[in-house]
N, C-alpha and C positions, 0 to 999 in steps of 0.2 A: 393924868399920870407923867413925867416926865420919861421921856423915851430912853435918853441916857444915862438915867437911874434906874430904869428897869435891866438896862444892858449891864452895867454896872455889878447891878443885886443878883443877874442869871450868871455874871463872871464869876462872883465868890463862890457858886456853887460848882461851877464847873471844874474845879481842882475835887470838890468832893465827889462829884459824879464819875470822875475818869478815876478815882481812888477805887470809888467802889465797885466799877465795871470792871476792873482788872483785877481787884483784891477780892472777890467773892469766888469766882470761878479757882484762880490757885488755891485758895482756900479750900475748898468745896474739894478738887485735885485732892491736895496733900492729906486731907481728913481720909480721905477713903483709903489709904495708904495706911492711916493708924487701927489697931484693931483692939477693942476693948473687949476684955473676956468675962462678960456679964449677959445674962438675958435680961433684956428688958420686959416688964411685967406686962405688957402690951404689944398685941401683932402691931409693928406703926402701918404698912403697907395698904390695907384699908382705911386706914385713919386718913394718911396723908392724899390718899385718893381721891377721899370725899372732899377734903378742904380744896385739892385742885376743883371738884365739881362745883362745891359751894362757890369756888373763886367765878368760876366761869359765869353763874347763873348770875351773881353779883354784877360782874361786868354787864351784862345784858341789860340787867335792870338800871344800872347806873349809865348806860348808852338812852336808854329809854326816858328816865327820868332828866337828862341833860338836854333831850329833844322835847319836853315837855315844860322846859324853863323852871325845873324843880333843883336850883344849884343848889341849894343848903342838902337835899338828899341825895343829890349827885355827890357831893364834896364827901359827905360820911361814908359813900358807897364806897368810892375809889379811896378813902385811908383804910376802908373796912380789907377791900382787897388786896391793897398792898399787904396789910399785915397778914391777911391770909397766906401769902407766898412766903414773907417771912417764916410763920410758922411752919409752914410745909417744908421749906428749904432747910430748919434746923431737927424736923423730924425725920426727912428722907437722909439726911448725911449720917443722925445717928443711929439711923437702923442699918447705914451701911457700915458704918465703923463697929455696931455690932454681929452682923451675921454676912453670912458668905451670898454675894449675888444670886440671881438664878437663873436659869437658861431657860430659853422660849424653846420649847422642842416639837412645837405642833406644826401642821403641815402648811401653814401660811409665814413661813419664816421670814420669806423676803419681804412681805409686807407691813409683819413686826418690827424688823430691822429698819427699814425704810420709816416708820413713824418713830422707832425711839430714838435715831438718828436725828430726825429732822425735830422733835421736841427737845432732845438734848442742846441741838445749833443753836436752836430759837430762843430756848431758856436762855442762854448766855448771852446771845445776841439782844433782846429784849429788855436786859438792866439796865443799859444805858438809856434806853428810849423810855421806860417805866418812869424814872428817876429823872430825867428832863421833862418830861410831859409834867409831874408833879410838883417840880420846883417852876416851872413856868406858869402853874395854876397856883402855887401859894405865892409868888411874885405880883400876881396879880397880871400880865404878861398874855391877857388871853389869847389874842390874835395869833399869836405863836404857841401858843400851847393849841388850839382848834386844831391848827396846821401838823405838828407831832403826832396830836391825836389820833390822826388819821393814818396814821400809820403803827402808835401803839398798839391801839386798841386789837385790831384782828391779829397781829403778831401775838398778844397777850393770852388773846381768848384762845389761839390755836394751841400753845404752848398749855394751857388750862384745860381744854377738850382733850387733848393727847395724850396729857397724863395720866388721863382715865383710861382712856382707851388702852395704853400700856398694860397699866393694873389688872385691867379686865382681861386682856388677851395673854398674861402672863401670870393671872391667878390660877389655874390649875397645875400649876410646876412648881408654887411654894410647899 
């Protein structure tokens, strides 16, 4: 494939990636200020924590798949991981729009806050990495895809795993 064509195609997506990378955290922050006065029919935190767990498992399996040259399986798993993250985010925001935040009251508060803060900061930072990695794959720019995937994978995996850890640590206080 012509390198200039790939470069132009990547650039076509760059505005979209930048816009989403800025818009998602801002919209989430704004929606946290919105209060919906109704109770959800289900308690969302264990559901979205489970989705985070599934995302972590899917990421690991996708990593193994690509190492074993199972490209179609890898592609399908990564698309699934991306959609799991979207569903997680929707549920997370919906929960916080309908419920008060829960305060951690345990003895491991410093550890909890470290995990929570690193999870939040990296969940924002990983957005452009995930999008760029995904775009480089769909535009068939595999060399660039591999380079950024080496950064994206551990960041995304950390966010998914720490999402579960945060839930487990705070679950006694719901």
